[in-house]
Backbone bond lengths (Angstrom), bond angles and torsions (degrees), N, CA, C in turn:
res aa  C-N    CA-C-N  psi(-1)  N-CA   C-N-CA  omega(-1)  CA-C   N-CA-C  phi
1 M - - - 1.447 - - 1.525 108.46 -
2 L 1.316 116.91 132.25 1.453 121.33 178.71 1.517 109.91 -76.17
3 K 1.315 115.77 141.79 1.453 120.13 175.78 1.512 109.10 -86.37
4 K 1.306 115.89 141.80 1.453 120.18 -179.87 1.509 110.52 -89.32
5 V 1.310 114.99 144.21 1.452 121.62 176.45 1.525 107.40 -87.06
6 S 1.307 116.64 142.73 1.451 122.29 -175.52 1.526 112.87 -64.77
7 K 1.333 115.61 142.34 1.460 122.07 172.32 1.528 110.27 -89.88
8 I 1.328 116.12 -9.41 1.457 121.48 -178.15 1.525 108.57 -83.39
9 P 1.331 118.36 131.24 1.473 120.32 -179.45 1.529 111.63 -61.11
10 F 1.321 115.70 145.76 1.463 122.04 177.96 1.519 109.30 -68.14
11 R 1.331 116.10 131.87 1.464 121.16 -177.99 1.531 111.50 -130.36
12 G 1.320 116.47 48.07 1.459 119.59 178.92 1.517 111.40 -68.94
13 T 1.325 115.42 150.69 1.461 120.61 179.50 1.531 110.09 -100.86
14 P 1.342 117.35 160.35 1.461 119.55 175.52 1.537 112.26 -59.10
15 E 1.321 117.03 -32.52 1.470 120.77 178.51 1.521 110.90 -66.44
16 Q 1.330 116.75 -42.32 1.462 120.71 177.65 1.525 110.41 -63.40
17 E 1.331 115.99 -43.08 1.464 119.93 179.98 1.525 110.94 -62.38
18 A 1.322 117.02 -42.51 1.472 120.65 178.98 1.528 110.46 -63.04
19 E 1.330 116.70 -40.96 1.462 120.49 179.19 1.530 110.94 -64.08
20 L 1.338 116.67 -43.45 1.465 120.24 178.77 1.525 110.69 -65.22
21 K 1.313 117.18 -42.68 1.469 120.00 -179.80 1.526 111.10 -61.77
22 A 1.331 117.60 -34.23 1.469 120.76 176.93 1.528 110.53 -66.74
23 V 1.326 117.19 -40.51 1.469 121.61 177.78 1.528 109.45 -64.11
24 I 1.316 116.24 -45.59 1.466 120.47 179.52 1.526 110.52 -61.83
25 A 1.318 116.51 -46.04 1.474 120.33 -178.88 1.522 111.55 -59.54
26 A 1.319 116.78 -37.26 1.461 121.06 -178.53 1.531 112.39 -72.47
27 N 1.332 116.83 -16.74 1.472 120.62 -173.94 1.523 114.52 -125.57
28 K 1.315 118.02 1.79 1.467 120.76 -170.28 1.523 114.50 -65.43
29 D 1.314 118.00 -22.84 1.460 120.13 -177.87 1.530 113.12 -87.80
30 D 1.327 117.04 -1.96 1.466 120.89 -179.05 1.530 108.63 -126.69
31 K 1.325 115.78 97.61 1.481 121.12 -176.69 1.527 112.34 -60.50
32 S 1.334 116.87 -23.61 1.470 119.60 179.53 1.527 111.63 -69.19
33 M 1.316 117.46 -8.73 1.469 121.38 179.95 1.532 112.54 -90.06
34 L 1.324 117.26 8.02 1.467 120.39 -178.19 1.529 112.06 -54.16
35 M 1.319 117.79 -50.27 1.476 120.28 -179.53 1.527 110.81 -58.51
36 H 1.320 116.42 -42.99 1.473 120.82 178.96 1.529 110.31 -59.85
37 V 1.312 116.55 -46.33 1.464 120.49 -179.70 1.524 110.00 -62.98
38 M 1.322 116.76 -41.89 1.466 120.02 179.21 1.529 111.41 -65.09
39 Q 1.324 117.10 -38.89 1.468 120.50 176.86 1.525 110.53 -63.77
40 Q 1.317 115.90 -42.65 1.464 119.68 178.16 1.528 110.45 -63.74
41 A 1.337 115.93 -42.49 1.466 120.30 179.74 1.531 110.53 -61.20
42 Q 1.325 116.48 -42.45 1.459 119.01 178.73 1.526 110.43 -65.48
43 G 1.319 116.98 -34.69 1.460 120.07 175.49 1.529 112.08 -64.39
44 I 1.306 116.42 -34.98 1.469 121.64 -179.16 1.525 110.76 -73.81
45 Y 1.336 116.42 -46.90 1.466 121.14 -173.62 1.532 114.33 -99.17
46 G 1.323 117.08 -18.06 1.460 120.60 -176.93 1.517 113.26 90.05
47 Y 1.317 116.83 -11.90 1.464 123.74 177.73 1.516 107.74 -166.55
48 L 1.338 117.52 179.44 1.469 121.30 -177.87 1.529 110.52 -118.35
49 P 1.331 116.63 79.16 1.459 118.61 177.84 1.530 110.77 -67.01
50 F 1.312 116.34 163.36 1.465 122.82 -179.19 1.531 111.18 -51.77
51 E 1.320 116.98 -44.39 1.466 121.31 -177.66 1.529 111.88 -59.54
52 V 1.315 116.98 -37.51 1.465 121.88 178.85 1.526 109.98 -72.25
53 Q 1.322 117.02 -39.65 1.459 119.94 176.93 1.532 110.89 -61.05
54 V 1.318 116.91 -38.36 1.472 121.28 177.36 1.526 110.13 -64.00
55 M 1.330 116.90 -44.52 1.480 119.89 178.61 1.522 110.96 -59.37
56 I 1.320 116.58 -42.52 1.464 121.18 179.85 1.524 110.12 -65.05
57 A 1.322 116.36 -48.43 1.465 120.75 -178.62 1.529 111.00 -59.41
58 E 1.308 116.54 -48.97 1.471 120.11 -178.83 1.524 111.27 -67.23
59 G 1.325 116.57 -43.05 1.464 120.58 -177.20 1.517 113.39 -67.20
60 M 1.324 117.16 -32.38 1.461 120.80 -178.81 1.527 112.37 -100.49
61 D 1.341 116.28 0.05 1.462 122.04 -178.55 1.534 110.78 55.05
62 I 1.338 113.48 50.46 1.464 122.72 178.38 1.521 106.25 -122.23
63 P 1.321 118.98 138.79 1.469 119.60 179.26 1.534 111.89 -56.70
64 L 1.318 115.69 138.23 1.458 121.11 178.90 1.524 110.76 -55.88
65 E 1.333 117.17 -34.67 1.464 120.99 -180.00 1.521 111.25 -60.45
66 K 1.317 116.82 -35.62 1.466 120.15 179.58 1.534 110.21 -69.96
67 V 1.326 116.59 -43.78 1.474 120.37 178.68 1.533 109.54 -60.97
68 Y 1.324 115.58 -45.71 1.464 119.70 179.36 1.525 110.74 -64.10
69 G 1.317 116.76 -41.26 1.467 120.94 179.08 1.518 111.80 -59.49
70 V 1.314 117.07 -43.59 1.465 121.29 178.38 1.532 109.95 -65.96
71 S 1.340 116.10 -43.13 1.466 119.48 -176.95 1.520 112.33 -65.63
72 T 1.329 117.49 -28.80 1.463 119.69 -179.95 1.523 112.82 -92.66
73 F 1.329 117.79 -19.73 1.464 121.00 -179.39 1.525 111.76 -78.48
74 Y 1.321 117.29 -43.12 1.466 121.01 -174.61 1.525 111.17 -91.89
75 A 1.331 115.49 128.69 1.461 121.77 -177.19 1.528 112.99 -63.84
76 Q 1.321 117.91 -21.24 1.463 120.17 -178.14 1.521 113.29 -68.35
77 F 1.340 116.86 -17.76 1.459 120.09 -177.78 1.517 111.07 -97.85
78 A 1.335 115.87 138.97 1.463 122.45 178.74 1.521 109.00 -117.01
79 L 1.329 116.00 136.95 1.461 120.76 177.26 1.523 111.63 -96.20
80 S 1.316 116.52 -6.96 1.464 122.01 177.77 1.520 108.96 -120.37
81 P 1.320 116.57 148.74 1.466 118.67 177.63 1.522 110.53 -68.08
82 K 1.302 116.27 156.14 1.456 121.65 174.39 1.527 107.32 -92.47
83 G 1.309 115.48 143.82 1.452 120.25 178.27 1.521 111.04 -76.68
84 K 1.313 115.16 170.84 1.464 120.49 174.70 1.523 109.19 -55.86
85 Y 1.330 115.02 -35.76 1.461 121.86 177.53 1.525 108.11 -117.74
86 N 1.321 116.09 111.49 1.456 121.16 179.67 1.529 108.75 -94.82
87 V 1.316 115.81 115.67 1.460 122.35 -179.05 1.529 107.50 -98.21
88 S 1.315 116.08 124.04 1.458 121.39 -178.75 1.524 109.10 -126.25
89 V 1.323 115.81 123.36 1.460 121.81 -177.71 1.523 109.19 -106.42
90 C 1.319 116.00 127.74 1.459 120.74 178.62 1.529 109.39 -75.48
91 L 1.334 115.25 126.43 1.462 120.92 174.85 1.519 111.03 -114.62
92 G 1.352 116.18 21.65 1.456 120.56 174.45 1.525 109.69 -62.95
93 T 1.307 116.62 168.96 1.464 121.57 -172.94 1.529 113.11 -54.00
94 A 1.322 118.20 -52.57 1.466 120.66 -177.06 1.530 110.85 -60.71
95 C 1.318 116.78 -45.04 1.468 120.17 -179.14 1.524 111.25 -67.97
96 Y 1.312 116.20 -41.52 1.462 119.72 -178.66 1.528 110.67 -62.87
97 V 1.335 115.97 -44.71 1.471 120.52 179.78 1.529 110.66 -62.63
98 K 1.324 116.76 -32.95 1.466 120.81 -177.86 1.526 113.07 -89.10
99 G 1.348 118.21 3.13 1.464 119.18 171.33 1.512 117.88 112.14
100 S 1.323 119.03 20.75 1.467 118.87 -178.27 1.527 113.60 -66.16
101 Q 1.347 118.02 -22.75 1.468 118.95 176.65 1.527 110.25 -63.15
102 G 1.323 116.70 -36.61 1.464 120.82 176.42 1.524 111.70 -64.59
103 I 1.329 116.29 -34.14 1.471 121.21 177.24 1.528 108.96 -65.18
104 I 1.319 115.69 -48.46 1.472 119.45 -179.61 1.529 110.52 -62.82
105 D 1.322 117.16 -42.60 1.465 120.33 179.71 1.531 111.00 -59.51
106 E 1.309 117.05 -41.57 1.467 120.94 179.94 1.532 110.78 -68.79
107 L 1.331 117.57 -39.68 1.465 120.63 177.48 1.525 110.86 -64.02
108 V 1.328 117.40 -40.82 1.468 121.34 176.65 1.530 109.37 -58.78
109 K 1.323 115.87 -44.45 1.470 121.03 -179.79 1.534 111.07 -64.51
110 E 1.315 117.40 -47.39 1.468 121.40 -176.55 1.528 113.21 -70.85
111 L 1.333 116.61 -39.42 1.470 120.04 -175.62 1.532 112.79 -89.94
112 G 1.310 116.47 -21.19 1.464 119.49 -179.76 1.523 113.44 74.15
113 I 1.330 116.37 22.52 1.467 121.60 178.38 1.515 109.19 -133.85
114 E 1.315 115.24 160.95 1.461 122.30 176.24 1.527 108.80 -98.30
115 P 1.332 117.79 162.47 1.468 119.23 173.60 1.530 110.56 -54.73
116 G 1.328 115.81 137.52 1.458 121.72 -177.38 1.514 112.75 92.72
117 E 1.332 117.24 1.04 1.464 120.63 -178.45 1.527 111.05 -116.18
118 C 1.316 113.69 169.95 1.464 122.85 179.47 1.525 107.46 -129.14
119 T 1.322 116.75 142.60 1.470 119.15 177.31 1.527 108.83 -64.80
120 E 1.330 115.99 153.73 1.467 120.41 -176.25 1.518 112.70 -61.22
121 D 1.326 117.52 -27.99 1.465 120.35 178.14 1.532 112.03 -84.20
122 A 1.345 116.29 3.21 1.470 123.75 179.80 1.529 112.77 60.56
123 K 1.319 116.73 22.63 1.457 120.28 179.59 1.531 111.63 -81.72
124 F 1.344 117.10 -43.35 1.459 121.14 -177.38 1.524 111.12 -126.47
125 S 1.314 115.67 142.32 1.460 121.34 166.34 1.522 105.89 -124.60
126 L 1.331 115.08 155.59 1.455 120.44 -175.62 1.517 109.10 -130.16
127 E 1.312 115.88 134.80 1.462 119.94 175.50 1.521 110.00 -146.43
128 A 1.309 114.17 158.02 1.463 121.49 174.48 1.518 106.74 -107.21
129 C 1.319 116.71 140.88 1.463 120.06 176.79 1.525 108.65 -126.23
130 R 1.290 116.86 168.34 1.466 120.81 -175.11 1.517 113.72 -87.81
131 C 1.295 119.82 -37.54 1.464 121.31 177.96 1.519 108.49 -166.69
132 I 1.323 115.91 136.44 1.460 118.57 176.15 1.528 111.78 -112.77
133 G 1.333 116.06 4.13 1.453 120.42 174.80 1.515 115.05 80.62
134 A 1.314 117.20 23.57 1.463 120.86 178.58 1.526 109.33 -124.26
135 C 1.328 115.69 47.01 1.470 121.88 -173.89 1.530 112.81 -57.99
136 G 1.314 117.75 -31.36 1.466 121.09 179.47 1.523 112.81 -67.68
137 L 1.331 117.01 -15.88 1.461 121.54 179.19 1.528 112.36 -103.60
138 A 1.309 117.24 10.56 1.468 122.28 -173.63 1.526 112.08 -56.34
139 P 1.351 115.59 142.87 1.458 128.83 -6.14 1.524 111.48 -80.06
140 V 1.322 114.79 146.16 1.466 121.55 -173.92 1.525 110.75 -122.61
141 F 1.338 115.15 143.39 1.461 120.26 167.81 1.518 107.80 -142.99
142 T 1.318 115.24 160.31 1.459 120.10 -179.70 1.521 109.81 -124.07
143 V 1.316 114.72 152.70 1.459 122.86 168.50 1.517 103.73 -124.45
144 N 1.325 115.43 106.35 1.462 122.01 -169.53 1.529 108.42 53.24
145 D 1.318 119.11 -117.17 1.461 120.98 -178.06 1.533 113.28 -97.61
146 D 1.327 117.59 1.47 1.462 121.40 179.14 1.534 108.87 -85.39
147 V 1.332 116.33 129.21 1.460 121.83 -178.00 1.526 109.33 -106.67
148 Y 1.337 115.17 131.92 1.461 121.84 177.80 1.522 108.59 -118.85
149 G 1.332 115.16 110.93 1.454 120.89 -178.21 1.508 112.11 -106.07
150 K 1.349 114.71 162.52 1.465 122.53 -177.68 1.530 109.71 50.16
151 A 1.326 114.20 39.45 1.464 121.89 -175.38 1.519 111.75 -73.65
152 T 1.326 114.58 150.33 1.461 121.28 175.05 1.528 108.15 -129.41
153 P 1.319 117.63 153.44 1.463 120.08 -179.22 1.528 113.71 -56.14
154 D 1.336 117.69 -34.01 1.467 118.97 -178.34 1.531 113.37 -71.50
155 Q 1.322 119.10 -9.65 1.465 122.30 176.95 1.533 112.61 -87.52
156 I 1.325 116.77 -15.98 1.469 121.42 -170.66 1.522 112.34 -58.67
157 K 1.306 118.01 -50.52 1.465 121.62 -176.68 1.536 111.06 -56.19
158 G 1.306 116.94 -45.03 1.466 121.31 -179.15 1.524 112.06 -67.51
159 I 1.315 116.35 -39.16 1.472 120.24 179.05 1.523 109.74 -65.95
160 L 1.321 117.88 -45.83 1.471 120.57 179.04 1.523 111.60 -61.88
161 A 1.326 117.71 -33.39 1.468 121.83 -179.60 1.529 111.38 -60.98
162 K 1.339 117.97 -27.67 1.458 121.20 178.57 1.527 111.89 -63.84
163 Y 1.321 116.22 -21.41 1.462 121.03 -174.75 1.522 113.05 -103.97
164 N 1.320 116.95 8.07 1.470 120.90 178.61 1.501 112.35 -95.14
């Protein structure tokens, strides 16, 4: 699955940039530290926007294509920011069979975003996951640490209202 690039403008701070540059400087002579630097960068910014990937590539003298390739290959990296409320819908077998696609479809409709995206106000982000280990409650989705089991599409609007 291709990762989507954020529609939200990059809003890095000078403090974040200084912190990232320190990480890059400490690792720039060892190309094998690319993943470590990218993990640190994601910790600093919360995701890996294009601008951050460019800083990493230039600072470590690694082709931008390689940085982008790593960021899109590994599931741990996000190219879009996460919202204040991260909504994750389980699409594992048990949840899918019990109707989790309907949950995702309703969330897309209500939030106006696709999985892998964040609302423009940065309030909600939406993602699909493979299994959260709550198969007995299928279909399941989470909003941050809150778990909603045996969910139905008609419950979505009311659940989202709790976070407004």
